[in-house]
C-alpha positions, 0 to 999 in steps of 0.5 A: 726420876723419868729417865729416856734411854735410846741408842743409835748413830743417825748419821753412821751410814750417810758418812760413810756413803758420802765418803764412799759412793760407790760400795753396795748396799751391804758394805754400807751395813758394815758401820756403827750404830744400827738397831736404834731404839727407847725405853722409859725408865722410872721409879716403878720400873722399866715402863717402855721399850721399843725399836725404831724399826718397828715404826718406820719398817726400815729393818735395823735401822740406825735412824734417831729412834724419834717414834720410839721415844714419843711411845715410850712418853705415852706410855708413861704419859709424861710430856718432854718436859717430864724428862729428868735425863736422856741417855745414850748408849755411846760416849765418844768424847773420852775416846776423842784422841783416838780419831784425830790421827787422819782426816777422815778420822776426825770427820767421822768423829765431828758428823757422826760421833760428836756429842753436838750431833745427838745435841742438834738430833735432841732439838730436831725430833724433840724441839718441844723442850731443851734437853741440852743440859739433860742428856747423859753420854753412856760408854756403850759397853756399860750400857750393854753391862748394866741391859743385863746385869740390872735385871737379872737379879743377881746381886753380883756377878761376872759380865761378859759383853761381846759384840762388833764394836763400842767406841773403841772396844769389841770385848769388855769383862766386868764384875758386877757387885751391887749396883757398882760394874767394875771393869777388868779387862777389854779387847780393843775394836781391831780384834773382834770376835764380832767383826770376825764373824760378820767379815765371814758371814759377807764372805758366805754370801749374807749381810754383815751384822744383820745376818749373823744368825744365819751362819749360825743356822746353817753351822749344825749342815757342816762339818766343823773339823774340815775347816777349823784348824785353818779358821782357828789360825785367824785368832790367837788365845792370850795368857790373859784369857782374851784374844787377838784377830791377825786376820782383821789387821790385813786391811791396809788402806782406808778402803779395805778398813771400811770393807774388810777387802783385804780379810776377805782376799785372805779368805778367799786364798784360805777356802776358795771364791767367796759365795754371791748372795743368791748362789746355792749354799754348798757343803763347803760353805756348811763346813766353813759357818760349822769351823767358823760356829766351833772357833767362836765358842772355842774363845768365848769358853776360853775366856769364861774358864780364865774369868771365872777362875779369876774372879769366883763368880758363880754367876753370868750375864751377857749382852753385846750382839754375839750373846745373841748366838744362841748355840754358843748359849746353850754350850755355856750353859752345858759346861755348867762353869756358872751356877746360874746364866742370865742373857739380855733379851735386847742383846744386841744394839736396841738393848743399850737404850735400856742399859744406858737408862739402867746404868744412869738410874743407878748411878743418880738414884739411891736405890738400886735396882735388881729386878729379876725381868720377866718377859720383856712385854715392853712394846705398844699394846691396842685396845678392841676399838684400834683393832676394829678400827684397823679392820673396819672398811677392809674388803679382803678380810672378814672377822668374828669376835670370839665369845671368850678367850677359853673358845678362842684358844679351842678354836685356834688350836684346832685350826693348827692341828688341821694345818693351817698356819696361824699369826698371833698378835695378842698384847704388848710387842715384845722388845729384842729381836725375839717373838715370844708369845706376843707377836708370833706364827704358830704352827704344828710342830709335828708335820713334816712338811710345815718347816719348808712350808714355812720357809718357801711360802710364809716367810719366803726364807732360806729352807734350812733356817730353823724353827723354835719349839715353844712349850710349857715351862712345866712339860719342858724337861720331859721333852728337851734337855733342860734340867728341872730348876733351868727352865727360865733360862729358856723364857727368852728363847736364847739357848739351844739344847737337845730335844729328847731322842724318844720325841725328835721323830714327832716333833720334825718341825722344831728339831734341827738337822743336829737334834737341837732346837732354840727352846722358849719355855712359856709360863701360866704366870708370864704369857698366860694366853699363850700358855692357854693356848699350848694347853688347848693344844696338847689337849688336841695332841697330847703335846704341849709344842708349837712351833713358833717364829716372829710374826713378819715377812722377809725383810720385814720387822715384826709386826707393831700395829693392828693395821700392819698385821692385816696388811701382812696376812693380806699378802701372805700365805699365812692361813688365819690371823688373830688379833687379839679376841679378833678372829680374822680370814681372807673374803 
């Protein structure tokens, strides 16, 4: 069976623009349905998956993922008529009555959420075939849950989904057993831990539903004790293992509800004036971020302790945007509350494209899927001929082709040791927000100025932002606080742990202010080329570790194609570009 899953709500922003024409760009980001993507699942497994932003250049787009769907069909060598089911990662019809109480809600349902909208979009973007009878709508949090559970390798598990909202819920707790996912508790959307984090992100001068990871990176610079009590007053822990967020009910008008102006006024009364996007980041802002992170972690641990005891489950699966909070994930791991954990690499809404497909597959096919996910390298890959075509006629770059990959790895390792910043483009593109060694920018983690150099001149982003270390899986426990046997949990760059004190001075470019690092472990079987480069670097330095960040510039999605890679390299301060076996430099 060929199943296409997709995510996104194409009309969510345009509807809001029509209803509220005078909002700021940051306020239009307060909506559902971003990170649209598509995935193809067949009887042989996950064939392809990619976010629409990589094809259009519109980061975090909510546009219908027509390009991503076409890519999935191409990767599976299918035409649209061979699609058996197309599954959307939202299902609003079962909760239609929740949108029946005001004219605004009724219009929003009709113009954004209703099934008819998806049918029209399918007809518009895939006119070759009538897919109306093949459309299945999967409840958003079930899509999130399936995206993690069915690729975790667990036969049973507690599943925690926490995000801004999906339909009418913001948190779902479920138990997966065999092929079944049973929901045992939900928290309604108005009480949203993800939205609380997003509103404070907005207060701190960043973009809600976009920049929460910046607040996570800022938090270690602050003192959580300064504002923890005030921040915790915005949340009430419930005896049934859930929570409520009264702060989010302080928005009396429709305009307040769509902008959270009421909640922001309360934050201003509590913490002082909000930061504007280009203002200096002060110690007050850092302390607020630290308090917010501490409250998030307190609420997550409250839920997990309760439902671990309630269900007796020893494994944990996590998905939803909050599952991208690597600091909280690291805390959960260190708590040893669960024997094993799996976090969906595409934990945000792009992952619901995969989840909708997997949920549908496990509903319709007799044989359940419990394959353990390796690296999510399901995006486009390119041949040597593709790369040569992209390089042909370029007057601004020159290139050579290495005689062997061993020679290339030795050359590039030497360049990194010499202080060069390398753009590294190999194989199929990663699915999800993390570059895992196929669309990466790499540098020497030993260089004390390297983090500032890349932040300022290459990525052109805030100076406080940390970078991740990529380390061979064999060496990871020696350099980082990772217990033997836990190395694979860190393969997707989703958990923060401590750099061992003996190595912090040797690794200043990847050691955060609190001694932590968002580690990525690299195995020879999972990514042989990246592993070999790390090994070559170790031969020169004694350290099998590289600074790894995503290959993109500020405001740009991660690179998809050789042509975009060359354009980005040519317009950046990156020293050298590696496209498969080709080494590209400026003329």
